[in-house]
Chimera marker file (.cmm) of the C-alpha trace (Angstrom):
<marker_set name="trace">
<marker id="1" x="123.110" y="61.647" z="131.184" r="1" g="1" b="0" radius="0.5"/>
<marker id="2" x="125.255" y="64.841" z="130.324" r="1" g="1" b="0" radius="0.5"/>
<marker id="3" x="127.466" y="62.794" z="128.016" r="1" g="1" b="0" radius="0.5"/>
<marker id="4" x="124.550" y="61.353" z="126.113" r="1" g="1" b="0" radius="0.5"/>
<marker id="5" x="123.254" y="64.829" z="125.763" r="1" g="1" b="0" radius="0.5"/>
<marker id="6" x="126.412" y="66.089" z="124.327" r="1" g="1" b="0" radius="0.5"/>
<marker id="7" x="126.597" y="63.194" z="121.823" r="1" g="1" b="0" radius="0.5"/>
<marker id="8" x="123.078" y="63.635" z="120.845" r="1" g="1" b="0" radius="0.5"/>
<marker id="9" x="123.791" y="67.359" z="120.372" r="1" g="1" b="0" radius="0.5"/>
<marker id="10" x="126.829" y="66.559" z="118.443" r="1" g="1" b="0" radius="0.5"/>
<marker id="11" x="125.059" y="63.809" z="116.349" r="1" g="1" b="0" radius="0.5"/>
<marker id="12" x="122.218" y="66.259" z="115.572" r="1" g="1" b="0" radius="0.5"/>
<marker id="13" x="124.709" y="68.938" z="114.441" r="1" g="1" b="0" radius="0.5"/>
<marker id="14" x="126.511" y="66.496" z="112.187" r="1" g="1" b="0" radius="0.5"/>
<marker id="15" x="123.270" y="65.327" z="110.556" r="1" g="1" b="0" radius="0.5"/>
<marker id="16" x="122.150" y="68.912" z="109.912" r="1" g="1" b="0" radius="0.5"/>
<marker id="17" x="125.527" y="69.790" z="108.421" r="1" g="1" b="0" radius="0.5"/>
<marker id="18" x="125.330" y="66.730" z="106.137" r="1" g="1" b="0" radius="0.5"/>
<marker id="19" x="121.753" y="67.297" z="105.081" r="1" g="1" b="0" radius="0.5"/>
<marker id="20" x="122.580" y="71.101" z="104.211" r="1" g="1" b="0" radius="0.5"/>
<marker id="21" x="125.611" y="69.893" z="102.275" r="1" g="1" b="0" radius="0.5"/>
<marker id="22" x="123.573" y="67.454" z="100.211" r="1" g="1" b="0" radius="0.5"/>
<marker id="23" x="120.917" y="70.047" z="99.526" r="1" g="1" b="0" radius="0.5"/>
<marker id="24" x="123.386" y="72.820" z="98.630" r="1" g="1" b="0" radius="0.5"/>
<marker id="25" x="125.467" y="70.447" z="96.217" r="1" g="1" b="0" radius="0.5"/>
<marker id="26" x="122.627" y="68.666" z="94.489" r="1" g="1" b="0" radius="0.5"/>
<marker id="27" x="122.342" y="70.295" z="91.066" r="1" g="1" b="0" radius="0.5"/>
<marker id="28" x="118.714" y="71.609" z="90.553" r="1" g="1" b="0" radius="0.5"/>
<marker id="29" x="116.885" y="69.652" z="87.860" r="1" g="1" b="0" radius="0.5"/>
<marker id="30" x="115.781" y="71.704" z="84.718" r="1" g="1" b="0" radius="0.5"/>
<marker id="31" x="111.998" y="71.844" z="84.167" r="1" g="1" b="0" radius="0.5"/>
<marker id="32" x="111.505" y="71.349" z="80.539" r="1" g="1" b="0" radius="0.5"/>
<marker id="33" x="107.963" y="72.168" z="80.511" r="1" g="1" b="0" radius="0.5"/>
<marker id="34" x="108.585" y="75.472" z="82.083" r="1" g="1" b="0" radius="0.5"/>
<marker id="35" x="111.430" y="75.949" z="79.424" r="1" g="1" b="0" radius="0.5"/>
<marker id="36" x="108.672" y="75.237" z="76.748" r="1" g="1" b="0" radius="0.5"/>
<marker id="37" x="106.423" y="77.822" z="78.133" r="1" g="1" b="0" radius="0.5"/>
<marker id="38" x="109.098" y="80.389" z="78.519" r="1" g="1" b="0" radius="0.5"/>
<marker id="39" x="110.091" y="79.365" z="74.731" r="1" g="1" b="0" radius="0.5"/>
<marker id="40" x="106.538" y="80.171" z="73.699" r="1" g="1" b="0" radius="0.5"/>
<marker id="41" x="106.351" y="83.393" z="75.546" r="1" g="1" b="0" radius="0.5"/>
<marker id="42" x="109.846" y="84.935" z="74.862" r="1" g="1" b="0" radius="0.5"/>
<marker id="43" x="111.212" y="83.032" z="71.787" r="1" g="1" b="0" radius="0.5"/>
<marker id="44" x="108.516" y="81.874" z="69.588" r="1" g="1" b="0" radius="0.5"/>
<marker id="45" x="107.950" y="85.274" z="67.934" r="1" g="1" b="0" radius="0.5"/>
<marker id="46" x="111.185" y="85.049" z="66.092" r="1" g="1" b="0" radius="0.5"/>
<marker id="47" x="112.155" y="81.232" z="66.302" r="1" g="1" b="0" radius="0.5"/>
<marker id="48" x="108.500" y="80.059" z="65.372" r="1" g="1" b="0" radius="0.5"/>
<marker id="49" x="106.071" y="78.296" z="67.875" r="1" g="1" b="0" radius="0.5"/>
<marker id="50" x="107.536" y="74.792" z="66.792" r="1" g="1" b="0" radius="0.5"/>
<marker id="51" x="111.217" y="76.106" z="67.216" r="1" g="1" b="0" radius="0.5"/>
<marker id="52" x="111.777" y="75.424" z="63.575" r="1" g="1" b="0" radius="0.5"/>
<marker id="53" x="112.862" y="78.831" z="62.545" r="1" g="1" b="0" radius="0.5"/>
<marker id="54" x="111.337" y="81.467" z="60.385" r="1" g="1" b="0" radius="0.5"/>
<marker id="55" x="112.832" y="81.810" z="56.985" r="1" g="1" b="0" radius="0.5"/>
<marker id="56" x="111.899" y="85.704" z="56.732" r="1" g="1" b="0" radius="0.5"/>
<marker id="57" x="113.755" y="86.224" z="59.850" r="1" g="1" b="0" radius="0.5"/>
<marker id="58" x="116.621" y="83.842" z="59.156" r="1" g="1" b="0" radius="0.5"/>
<marker id="59" x="116.308" y="82.215" z="62.456" r="1" g="1" b="0" radius="0.5"/>
<marker id="60" x="117.731" y="78.751" z="62.694" r="1" g="1" b="0" radius="0.5"/>
<marker id="61" x="115.706" y="75.480" z="63.515" r="1" g="1" b="0" radius="0.5"/>
<marker id="62" x="116.565" y="74.779" z="67.239" r="1" g="1" b="0" radius="0.5"/>
<marker id="63" x="116.500" y="71.133" z="66.624" r="1" g="1" b="0" radius="0.5"/>
<marker id="64" x="119.298" y="71.343" z="63.923" r="1" g="1" b="0" radius="0.5"/>
<marker id="65" x="122.602" y="69.931" z="64.455" r="1" g="1" b="0" radius="0.5"/>
<marker id="66" x="124.154" y="73.370" z="64.301" r="1" g="1" b="0" radius="0.5"/>
<marker id="67" x="122.232" y="74.396" z="67.382" r="1" g="1" b="0" radius="0.5"/>
<marker id="68" x="122.198" y="70.971" z="69.353" r="1" g="1" b="0" radius="0.5"/>
<marker id="69" x="126.048" y="70.668" z="68.867" r="1" g="1" b="0" radius="0.5"/>
<marker id="70" x="126.556" y="73.770" z="71.140" r="1" g="1" b="0" radius="0.5"/>
<marker id="71" x="127.348" y="73.285" z="74.609" r="1" g="1" b="0" radius="0.5"/>
<marker id="72" x="124.858" y="74.047" z="77.412" r="1" g="1" b="0" radius="0.5"/>
<marker id="73" x="127.285" y="76.994" z="78.192" r="1" g="1" b="0" radius="0.5"/>
<marker id="74" x="127.343" y="78.244" z="74.745" r="1" g="1" b="0" radius="0.5"/>
<marker id="75" x="123.369" y="78.412" z="74.624" r="1" g="1" b="0" radius="0.5"/>
<marker id="76" x="123.254" y="79.937" z="78.016" r="1" g="1" b="0" radius="0.5"/>
<marker id="77" x="125.666" y="82.629" z="76.881" r="1" g="1" b="0" radius="0.5"/>
<marker id="78" x="123.543" y="83.307" z="73.841" r="1" g="1" b="0" radius="0.5"/>
<marker id="79" x="120.427" y="83.407" z="75.598" r="1" g="1" b="0" radius="0.5"/>
<marker id="80" x="121.506" y="85.781" z="78.275" r="1" g="1" b="0" radius="0.5"/>
<marker id="81" x="123.998" y="87.857" z="76.056" r="1" g="1" b="0" radius="0.5"/>
<marker id="82" x="122.202" y="87.916" z="72.909" r="1" g="1" b="0" radius="0.5"/>
<marker id="83" x="123.631" y="87.257" z="69.502" r="1" g="1" b="0" radius="0.5"/>
<marker id="84" x="123.392" y="89.153" z="66.193" r="1" g="1" b="0" radius="0.5"/>
<marker id="85" x="119.718" y="90.601" z="66.229" r="1" g="1" b="0" radius="0.5"/>
<marker id="86" x="118.748" y="88.378" z="69.144" r="1" g="1" b="0" radius="0.5"/>
<marker id="87" x="118.357" y="90.670" z="72.221" r="1" g="1" b="0" radius="0.5"/>
<marker id="88" x="119.854" y="89.664" z="75.483" r="1" g="1" b="0" radius="0.5"/>
<marker id="89" x="117.538" y="88.130" z="78.125" r="1" g="1" b="0" radius="0.5"/>
<marker id="90" x="119.449" y="89.247" z="81.266" r="1" g="1" b="0" radius="0.5"/>
<marker id="91" x="116.356" y="89.337" z="83.369" r="1" g="1" b="0" radius="0.5"/>
<marker id="92" x="115.682" y="85.635" z="83.249" r="1" g="1" b="0" radius="0.5"/>
<marker id="93" x="117.130" y="83.822" z="86.469" r="1" g="1" b="0" radius="0.5"/>
<marker id="94" x="119.637" y="81.010" z="86.041" r="1" g="1" b="0" radius="0.5"/>
<marker id="95" x="116.997" y="78.386" z="86.693" r="1" g="1" b="0" radius="0.5"/>
<marker id="96" x="114.867" y="79.945" z="83.820" r="1" g="1" b="0" radius="0.5"/>
<marker id="97" x="117.854" y="79.810" z="81.378" r="1" g="1" b="0" radius="0.5"/>
<marker id="98" x="118.550" y="76.290" z="82.508" r="1" g="1" b="0" radius="0.5"/>
<marker id="99" x="114.843" y="75.344" z="81.801" r="1" g="1" b="0" radius="0.5"/>
<marker id="100" x="115.026" y="76.929" z="78.364" r="1" g="1" b="0" radius="0.5"/>
<marker id="101" x="118.136" y="74.995" z="77.449" r="1" g="1" b="0" radius="0.5"/>
<marker id="102" x="116.495" y="71.889" z="78.642" r="1" g="1" b="0" radius="0.5"/>
<marker id="103" x="113.745" y="72.515" z="76.330" r="1" g="1" b="0" radius="0.5"/>
<marker id="104" x="115.999" y="73.176" z="73.499" r="1" g="1" b="0" radius="0.5"/>
<marker id="105" x="117.882" y="69.852" z="74.058" r="1" g="1" b="0" radius="0.5"/>
<marker id="106" x="114.319" y="68.079" z="73.979" r="1" g="1" b="0" radius="0.5"/>
<marker id="107" x="114.027" y="69.314" z="70.338" r="1" g="1" b="0" radius="0.5"/>
<marker id="108" x="117.116" y="67.207" z="69.346" r="1" g="1" b="0" radius="0.5"/>
<marker id="109" x="116.217" y="65.226" z="66.135" r="1" g="1" b="0" radius="0.5"/>
<link id1="1" id2="2" r="1" g="1" b="0" radius="0.2"/>
<link id1="2" id2="3" r="1" g="1" b="0" radius="0.2"/>
<link id1="3" id2="4" r="1" g="1" b="0" radius="0.2"/>
<link id1="4" id2="5" r="1" g="1" b="0" radius="0.2"/>
<link id1="5" id2="6" r="1" g="1" b="0" radius="0.2"/>
<link id1="6" id2="7" r="1" g="1" b="0" radius="0.2"/>
<link id1="7" id2="8" r="1" g="1" b="0" radius="0.2"/>
<link id1="8" id2="9" r="1" g="1" b="0" radius="0.2"/>
<link id1="9" id2="10" r="1" g="1" b="0" radius="0.2"/>
<link id1="10" id2="11" r="1" g="1" b="0" radius="0.2"/>
<link id1="11" id2="12" r="1" g="1" b="0" radius="0.2"/>
<link id1="12" id2="13" r="1" g="1" b="0" radius="0.2"/>
<link id1="13" id2="14" r="1" g="1" b="0" radius="0.2"/>
<link id1="14" id2="15" r="1" g="1" b="0" radius="0.2"/>
<link id1="15" id2="16" r="1" g="1" b="0" radius="0.2"/>
<link id1="16" id2="17" r="1" g="1" b="0" radius="0.2"/>
<link id1="17" id2="18" r="1" g="1" b="0" radius="0.2"/>
<link id1="18" id2="19" r="1" g="1" b="0" radius="0.2"/>
<link id1="19" id2="20" r="1" g="1" b="0" radius="0.2"/>
<link id1="20" id2="21" r="1" g="1" b="0" radius="0.2"/>
<link id1="21" id2="22" r="1" g="1" b="0" radius="0.2"/>
<link id1="22" id2="23" r="1" g="1" b="0" radius="0.2"/>
<link id1="23" id2="24" r="1" g="1" b="0" radius="0.2"/>
<link id1="24" id2="25" r="1" g="1" b="0" radius="0.2"/>
<link id1="25" id2="26" r="1" g="1" b="0" radius="0.2"/>
<link id1="26" id2="27" r="1" g="1" b="0" radius="0.2"/>
<link id1="27" id2="28" r="1" g="1" b="0" radius="0.2"/>
<link id1="28" id2="29" r="1" g="1" b="0" radius="0.2"/>
<link id1="29" id2="30" r="1" g="1" b="0" radius="0.2"/>
<link id1="30" id2="31" r="1" g="1" b="0" radius="0.2"/>
<link id1="31" id2="32" r="1" g="1" b="0" radius="0.2"/>
<link id1="32" id2="33" r="1" g="1" b="0" radius="0.2"/>
<link id1="33" id2="34" r="1" g="1" b="0" radius="0.2"/>
<link id1="34" id2="35" r="1" g="1" b="0" radius="0.2"/>
<link id1="35" id2="36" r="1" g="1" b="0" radius="0.2"/>
<link id1="36" id2="37" r="1" g="1" b="0" radius="0.2"/>
<link id1="37" id2="38" r="1" g="1" b="0" radius="0.2"/>
<link id1="38" id2="39" r="1" g="1" b="0" radius="0.2"/>
<link id1="39" id2="40" r="1" g="1" b="0" radius="0.2"/>
<link id1="40" id2="41" r="1" g="1" b="0" radius="0.2"/>
<link id1="41" id2="42" r="1" g="1" b="0" radius="0.2"/>
<link id1="42" id2="43" r="1" g="1" b="0" radius="0.2"/>
<link id1="43" id2="44" r="1" g="1" b="0" radius="0.2"/>
<link id1="44" id2="45" r="1" g="1" b="0" radius="0.2"/>
<link id1="45" id2="46" r="1" g="1" b="0" radius="0.2"/>
<link id1="46" id2="47" r="1" g="1" b="0" radius="0.2"/>
<link id1="47" id2="48" r="1" g="1" b="0" radius="0.2"/>
<link id1="48" id2="49" r="1" g="1" b="0" radius="0.2"/>
<link id1="49" id2="50" r="1" g="1" b="0" radius="0.2"/>
<link id1="50" id2="51" r="1" g="1" b="0" radius="0.2"/>
<link id1="51" id2="52" r="1" g="1" b="0" radius="0.2"/>
<link id1="52" id2="53" r="1" g="1" b="0" radius="0.2"/>
<link id1="53" id2="54" r="1" g="1" b="0" radius="0.2"/>
<link id1="54" id2="55" r="1" g="1" b="0" radius="0.2"/>
<link id1="55" id2="56" r="1" g="1" b="0" radius="0.2"/>
<link id1="56" id2="57" r="1" g="1" b="0" radius="0.2"/>
<link id1="57" id2="58" r="1" g="1" b="0" radius="0.2"/>
<link id1="58" id2="59" r="1" g="1" b="0" radius="0.2"/>
<link id1="59" id2="60" r="1" g="1" b="0" radius="0.2"/>
<link id1="60" id2="61" r="1" g="1" b="0" radius="0.2"/>
<link id1="61" id2="62" r="1" g="1" b="0" radius="0.2"/>
<link id1="62" id2="63" r="1" g="1" b="0" radius="0.2"/>
<link id1="63" id2="64" r="1" g="1" b="0" radius="0.2"/>
<link id1="64" id2="65" r="1" g="1" b="0" radius="0.2"/>
<link id1="65" id2="66" r="1" g="1" b="0" radius="0.2"/>
<link id1="66" id2="67" r="1" g="1" b="0" radius="0.2"/>
<link id1="67" id2="68" r="1" g="1" b="0" radius="0.2"/>
<link id1="68" id2="69" r="1" g="1" b="0" radius="0.2"/>
<link id1="69" id2="70" r="1" g="1" b="0" radius="0.2"/>
<link id1="70" id2="71" r="1" g="1" b="0" radius="0.2"/>
<link id1="71" id2="72" r="1" g="1" b="0" radius="0.2"/>
<link id1="72" id2="73" r="1" g="1" b="0" radius="0.2"/>
<link id1="73" id2="74" r="1" g="1" b="0" radius="0.2"/>
<link id1="74" id2="75" r="1" g="1" b="0" radius="0.2"/>
<link id1="75" id2="76" r="1" g="1" b="0" radius="0.2"/>
<link id1="76" id2="77" r="1" g="1" b="0" radius="0.2"/>
<link id1="77" id2="78" r="1" g="1" b="0" radius="0.2"/>
<link id1="78" id2="79" r="1" g="1" b="0" radius="0.2"/>
<link id1="79" id2="80" r="1" g="1" b="0" radius="0.2"/>
<link id1="80" id2="81" r="1" g="1" b="0" radius="0.2"/>
<link id1="81" id2="82" r="1" g="1" b="0" radius="0.2"/>
<link id1="82" id2="83" r="1" g="1" b="0" radius="0.2"/>
<link id1="83" id2="84" r="1" g="1" b="0" radius="0.2"/>
<link id1="84" id2="85" r="1" g="1" b="0" radius="0.2"/>
<link id1="85" id2="86" r="1" g="1" b="0" radius="0.2"/>
<link id1="86" id2="87" r="1" g="1" b="0" radius="0.2"/>
<link id1="87" id2="88" r="1" g="1" b="0" radius="0.2"/>
<link id1="88" id2="89" r="1" g="1" b="0" radius="0.2"/>
<link id1="89" id2="90" r="1" g="1" b="0" radius="0.2"/>
<link id1="90" id2="91" r="1" g="1" b="0" radius="0.2"/>
<link id1="91" id2="92" r="1" g="1" b="0" radius="0.2"/>
<link id1="92" id2="93" r="1" g="1" b="0" radius="0.2"/>
<link id1="93" id2="94" r="1" g="1" b="0" radius="0.2"/>
<link id1="94" id2="95" r="1" g="1" b="0" radius="0.2"/>
<link id1="95" id2="96" r="1" g="1" b="0" radius="0.2"/>
<link id1="96" id2="97" r="1" g="1" b="0" radius="0.2"/>
<link id1="97" id2="98" r="1" g="1" b="0" radius="0.2"/>
<link id1="98" id2="99" r="1" g="1" b="0" radius="0.2"/>
<link id1="99" id2="100" r="1" g="1" b="0" radius="0.2"/>
<link id1="100" id2="101" r="1" g="1" b="0" radius="0.2"/>
<link id1="101" id2="102" r="1" g="1" b="0" radius="0.2"/>
<link id1="102" id2="103" r="1" g="1" b="0" radius="0.2"/>
<link id1="103" id2="104" r="1" g="1" b="0" radius="0.2"/>
<link id1="104" id2="105" r="1" g="1" b="0" radius="0.2"/>
<link id1="105" id2="106" r="1" g="1" b="0" radius="0.2"/>
<link id1="106" id2="107" r="1" g="1" b="0" radius="0.2"/>
<link id1="107" id2="108" r="1" g="1" b="0" radius="0.2"/>
<link id1="108" id2="109" r="1" g="1" b="0" radius="0.2"/>
</marker_set>
């Protein structure tokens, strides 16, 4: 009886560790809809509601090949660190930035 209890305890511990490892190692999926909402709230003023850019502000079309060829890391760096006249958005969480990059990717022509 004592042996079965130890085995059950060990099995439970192994299962819990495995489940925890799976949860921690699984990458969080980006939420494109949340990214679109974020874009409209934070970016549309300069980049246009349709993300096509504004000629008067000399902002680029987010669906253009120039933007889309940038890596996710490059886009993340621009969003969080700013570029040129674009301010840095350091207050966004990593998940919010990931959602925003996902939305930008959805614009690919």
